[in-house]
C-alpha positions as a printed Julia matrix, in Angstrom:
361×3 Matrix{Float64}:
 -39.59  27.28  -56.63
 -43.4   27.09  -56.34
 -45.66  29.44  -54.46
 -49.12  28.4   -53.3
 -52.02  30.1   -55.05
 -53.63  30.86  -51.71
 -51.93  34.04  -50.49
 -51.7   35.19  -46.91
 -53.16  38.63  -46.14
 -49.9   40.5   -45.54
 -51.6   43.6   -44.18
 -53.23  41.55  -41.42
 -49.86  39.92  -40.67
 -48.34  43.35  -40.13
 -51.12  44.36  -37.72
 -50.82  41.09  -35.83
 -47.09  41.45  -35.26
 -47.31  45.07  -34.16
 -49.6   43.88  -31.35
 -47.18  41.28  -29.93
 -43.71  42.73  -30.54
 -43.52  44.23  -27.05
 -42.83  40.8   -25.52
 -39.19  40.64  -24.4
 -37.21  37.48  -25.18
 -33.86  38.37  -23.64
 -32.35  38.41  -20.17
 -30.27  41.23  -18.73
 -27.19  39.76  -17.04
 -25.29  41.92  -14.55
 -22.43  39.51  -13.78
 -19.76  38.95  -16.42
 -19.01  35.44  -15.15
 -22.64  34.47  -15.84
 -22.36  35.54  -19.46
 -21.55  32.15  -20.89
 -22.53  30.16  -23.95
 -26.29  29.66  -23.34
 -26.72  33.43  -23.31
 -24.58  34.36  -26.29
 -27.6   35.08  -28.52
 -30.4   36.21  -26.22
 -28.68  37.42  -23.11
 -27.29  40.93  -22.73
 -24.8   42.46  -20.35
 -26.28  45.22  -18.16
 -23.79  47.85  -19.38
 -24.34  46.92  -23.02
 -28.07  47.24  -22.41
 -27.76  50.75  -20.95
 -25.45  51.85  -23.78
 -27.88  50.49  -26.4
 -30.8   52.36  -24.82
 -28.86  55.65  -24.94
 -27.86  54.94  -28.54
 -31.46  54.27  -29.55
 -32.68  57.51  -28.01
 -29.9   59.49  -29.69
 -30.72  57.98  -33.1
 -34.44  58.7   -32.69
 -33.71  62.34  -31.94
 -31.09  62.72  -34.7
 -33.2   61.24  -37.51
 -36.63  62.5   -36.52
 -38.57  63.49  -39.65
 -36.09  61.8   -42.01
 -37.03  59.27  -44.69
 -35.44  55.83  -44.7
 -34.21  56.23  -48.28
 -32.22  59.39  -47.51
 -30.69  57.95  -44.33
 -29.91  54.45  -45.63
 -29.13  54.5   -49.38
 -30.48  51.46  -51.21
 -32.83  50.3   -53.92
 -36.34  48.91  -53.96
 -36.66  45.31  -55.14
 -39.87  44.12  -56.81
 -40.86  40.45  -56.53
 -43.99  38.42  -57.22
 -44.76  38.73  -53.49
 -44.3   42.48  -53.21
 -41.38  44.8   -52.53
 -38.45  44.99  -50.15
 -35.36  47.18  -49.78
 -31.84  46.19  -50.79
 -28.77  47.75  -49.17
 -25.49  47.03  -50.98
 -21.89  47.53  -49.85
 -18.4   46.43  -50.88
 -15.39  45.81  -48.63
 -11.8   44.87  -49.36
 -11.23  41.39  -47.98
  -8.8   38.51  -48.55
 -10.2   35.01  -48.12
  -7.51  32.39  -47.51
  -8.38  28.82  -48.44
  -6.4   25.67  -47.67
  -4.57  24.17  -50.64
  -6.86  21.56  -52.17
  -4.01  19.19  -53.05
  -2.85  19.17  -49.43
  -6.29  18.06  -48.2
  -6.54  15.4   -50.89
  -3.19  14.09  -49.69
  -4.49  14.02  -46.09
  -7.59  12.11  -47.16
  -5.56   9.55  -49.12
  -3.44   8.9   -46.03
  -6.38   8.6   -43.63
  -7.42   4.94  -43.4
  -9.67   5.72  -40.43
 -12.27   6.98  -42.93
 -12.99   3.31  -43.67
 -15.31   1.35  -41.4
 -13.41  -1.16  -39.29
 -10.11   0.73  -39.24
  -8.96   2.51  -36.11
  -5.58   4.04  -35.32
  -4.06   0.72  -34.26
  -5.26  -1.03  -37.46
  -4.06   1.89  -39.55
  -0.55   1.69  -38.11
  -0.41  -2.07  -38.72
  -1.59  -1.71  -42.32
   0.96   0.99  -43.06
   3.67  -1.12  -41.46
   2.7   -3.89  -43.91
   3.2   -1.56  -46.87
  -0.28  -0.08  -47.41
   0.73   3.59  -47.43
  -2.28   5.25  -49.1
  -5.85   4.43  -50.09
  -4.5    3.58  -53.55
  -2.48   0.77  -51.97
  -5.42  -0.29  -49.86
  -7.52  -1.01  -52.98
  -5.82  -4.4   -53.14
  -6.5   -5.35  -49.52
  -8.77  -8.43  -49.24
 -10.97  -6.94  -46.51
 -10.86  -3.16  -46.99
 -10.27  -2.99  -50.75
 -13.85  -2.32  -51.87
 -14.35   0.4   -49.25
 -11.09   2.02  -50.32
 -12.24   2.03  -53.97
 -15.54   3.73  -53.08
 -13.78   6.39  -51.03
 -11.18   6.98  -53.75
 -13.94   7.56  -56.29
 -15.47  10.25  -54.08
 -12.09  11.96  -53.63
 -11.01  11.77  -57.27
 -14.33  13.17  -58.52
 -14.41  15.95  -55.88
 -17.75  14.64  -54.61
 -17.86  16.98  -51.62
 -21.2   15.81  -50.22
 -20.13  12.19  -50.46
 -16.79  12.88  -48.76
 -18.53  14.82  -45.99
 -20.91  11.92  -45.39
 -17.95   9.53  -45.21
 -16.17  11.81  -42.71
 -19.27  12.25  -40.54
 -19.72   8.48  -40.3
 -16.29   8.19  -38.71
 -15.59  11.53  -36.98
 -17.52  14.14  -34.93
 -19.17  17.05  -36.79
 -16.56  19.45  -35.38
 -13.6   17.43  -36.66
 -11.17  19.54  -38.75
 -11.66  17.27  -41.78
 -15.31  18.35  -41.95
 -14.11  21.93  -42.27
 -11.06  21.34  -44.45
 -13.22  19.78  -47.14
 -14.59  23.28  -47.85
 -11.42  23.9   -49.89
 -13.02  21.86  -52.7
 -15.57  24.68  -53.2
 -14.83  27.67  -55.4
 -14.45  30.94  -53.46
 -17.23  32.55  -55.5
 -19.67  29.8   -54.45
 -19.52  30.56  -50.73
 -22.6   32.3   -49.31
 -21.86  33.92  -45.95
 -25.26  34.13  -44.26
 -26.64  35.97  -41.24
 -30.23  36.99  -40.5
 -31.77  39.42  -38.02
 -35.11  38.42  -36.53
 -37.85  39.76  -34.31
 -37.0   37.2   -31.65
 -37.0   33.44  -31.44
 -38.76  31.08  -33.85
 -42.15  31.9   -35.44
 -41.41  35.65  -35.48
 -40.53  37.51  -38.7
 -37.06  37.8   -40.19
 -36.51  41.5   -40.83
 -33.07  41.47  -42.44
 -31.33  38.87  -44.62
 -27.6   39.46  -44.91
 -25.58  37.73  -47.64
 -21.88  38.13  -48.42
 -20.23  36.9   -51.63
 -16.48  36.85  -52.2
 -15.25  38.01  -55.58
 -11.5   38.35  -55.98
 -10.29  40.44  -53.06
 -13.67  42.0   -52.38
 -16.63  41.16  -50.2
 -19.94  41.98  -51.92
 -22.68  42.41  -49.32
 -26.43  42.3   -50.03
 -28.81  43.08  -47.18
 -32.53  42.61  -47.81
 -34.47  44.82  -45.43
 -38.12  44.42  -44.46
 -39.44  47.98  -44.14
 -42.83  46.67  -42.99
 -43.67  43.18  -41.8
 -45.75  42.58  -44.93
 -42.51  42.82  -46.97
 -41.05  39.69  -45.36
 -42.01  37.26  -48.2
 -40.52  39.64  -50.78
 -37.26  39.83  -48.81
 -37.28  36.04  -48.47
 -37.68  35.56  -52.23
 -34.98  38.15  -52.94
 -32.6   36.38  -50.58
 -33.23  33.04  -52.3
 -31.94  34.44  -55.62
 -28.44  34.29  -54.08
 -28.61  30.51  -53.64
 -27.48  28.38  -56.57
 -27.19  24.6   -56.76
 -23.43  24.74  -56.09
 -23.62  27.4   -53.36
 -22.01  26.51  -50.02
 -23.47  28.29  -46.99
 -21.21  29.57  -44.24
 -22.91  30.56  -40.98
 -22.42  30.88  -37.24
 -24.89  28.68  -35.38
 -26.86  28.51  -38.62
 -27.5   24.8   -38.3
 -29.49  25.42  -35.12
 -30.84  28.9   -35.78
 -30.6   30.62  -39.2
 -31.39  27.68  -41.5
 -34.29  26.17  -39.47
 -35.64  29.71  -39.0
 -35.57  30.41  -42.75
 -37.21  27.05  -43.46
 -39.95  27.9   -40.96
 -40.61  31.23  -42.71
 -40.65  29.49  -46.11
 -43.29  27.09  -44.8
 -45.26  29.94  -43.23
 -45.57  31.72  -46.57
 -46.08  28.55  -48.59
 -42.84  28.95  -50.55
 -41.34  25.64  -51.67
 -37.58  25.72  -52.02
 -34.97  22.98  -51.69
 -32.51  24.07  -49.02
 -29.98  21.26  -48.99
 -26.86  23.19  -49.94
 -23.51  22.38  -48.37
 -23.34  24.11  -45.02
 -20.31  24.94  -42.87
 -21.41  26.08  -39.41
 -18.43  27.89  -37.91
 -19.69  27.69  -34.31
 -18.75  24.01  -33.98
 -15.33  24.46  -35.58
 -14.57  27.61  -33.57
 -15.3   25.85  -30.29
 -12.97  23.01  -31.26
 -10.14  25.19  -32.57
 -10.01  27.81  -29.81
 -11.99  26.49  -26.84
  -9.08  27.19  -24.46
  -8.76  30.83  -25.57
 -12.37  32.04  -25.53
 -14.58  32.97  -22.54
 -17.71  32.73  -24.71
 -18.65  32.36  -28.38
 -20.32  35.66  -29.23
 -19.07  37.13  -32.5
 -17.99  40.3   -30.72
 -15.82  38.16  -28.4
 -14.29  36.36  -31.39
 -13.56  39.73  -32.99
 -11.63  40.89  -29.95
  -9.82  37.67  -29.05
  -9.09  36.25  -32.49
  -9.12  39.19  -34.88
  -8.09  42.08  -32.63
 -11.16  44.12  -33.64
 -13.52  46.2   -31.54
 -16.83  47.51  -32.87
 -17.37  51.22  -32.38
 -21.15  50.89  -32.45
 -22.97  47.65  -31.78
 -26.52  46.58  -31.05
 -26.59  43.11  -29.43
 -28.74  40.61  -31.33
 -31.12  40.4   -28.38
 -32.02  44.09  -28.8
 -32.58  44.04  -32.56
 -36.35  43.45  -32.12
 -36.61  46.43  -29.75
 -34.75  48.75  -32.12
 -36.81  47.56  -35.08
 -40.06  47.94  -33.17
 -39.1   51.56  -32.38
 -38.63  52.14  -36.11
 -42.03  50.54  -36.88
 -43.88  52.66  -34.35
 -42.34  56.01  -35.22
 -41.33  55.45  -38.87
 -38.0   56.86  -37.74
 -35.11  55.2   -39.66
 -32.51  55.97  -36.99
 -32.81  52.69  -35.05
 -32.38  50.73  -38.32
 -28.86  52.09  -38.85
 -27.13  50.0   -36.12
 -29.2   46.91  -37.07
 -27.91  47.05  -40.63
 -24.37  47.83  -39.46
 -24.51  45.02  -36.87
 -25.52  42.56  -39.59
 -22.83  43.84  -41.98
 -20.15  43.5   -39.31
 -21.35  39.98  -38.48
 -20.98  38.97  -42.13
 -17.46  40.39  -42.35
 -16.46  38.76  -39.06
 -17.82  35.39  -40.21
 -15.76  35.62  -43.39
 -12.6   36.51  -41.46
 -13.15  33.65  -38.99
 -13.73  31.29  -41.92
 -10.42  32.44  -43.4
  -8.64  32.16  -40.03
  -9.84  28.58  -39.57
  -8.33  27.7   -42.94
  -5.03  29.15  -41.72
  -5.3   27.37  -38.35
  -5.99  23.93  -39.8
  -3.99  24.01  -43.02
  -1.3   21.69  -41.63
  -3.44  19.14  -39.76
């Protein structure tokens, strides 16, 4: 990781953002039937909006005069680009992963992974006695392709297998998800960020969940002032190793490009080509008939039977954070941090549920 010698004036950045944070980037929707997929991130139901406004006012009054450190226990992190605030928590959680041998068996039986073979060809080949890819190695036309694919499978070359799958199947195909079983549980990075709006605005909270045994270890890097964003960004990056596999929800479109944009903004060079399993695509394929929309709170209710007691919709995170910035009142930060923590836990549970759903495909 290299950082440019020319540093950005972080104090001026903070002043700049305080001047423009009043701009609203969400839409209040008063009809439930209109609350569909395009609005799942930056649309908000009218009743949720009114509840959030009352919650914000109550928190401001309750925590007036309090310090952030006494309201939200954490520790200060020092980096070469300044300081940020780390909030840690641990939750009991079981992560179920598909049996690796079962998926290997599925791959060995799937001739359609080879260019030129469709379902009809596959059935004919198997009728002729080519039962697995091992048998297909001796085929005059498809033998070399079968050998290349077998090498990827036998060496657990996950990236290579994923590329082979994507060449033949849509991104949402179960095989693209099932291949995650080749990763070690401890290498999964469940990721969710909270931002000050759409692209080019600061990220104010980086949430990361690691699984260790039957526990979820959660690290949340909080930006107490806008000038702390590069420090939080660097602290977040310490979680990413070469063999880390990122799990997100809409991260391919939002979280990852957003983080890359902030890296570029601060002149931080970091390779960000880790394996990535975006659960939005797989969720839509697995349960499209059961879900009215794809907000995480909807998935919690419909798939997991959970209901958040306190929730700030993502669209209102900037407003709550801006209230904290203006008044230095930590109250509005509490539901932001809790919202992010709940998102991380929900993502992990959905990830686990998908493994259960597709273990027999």
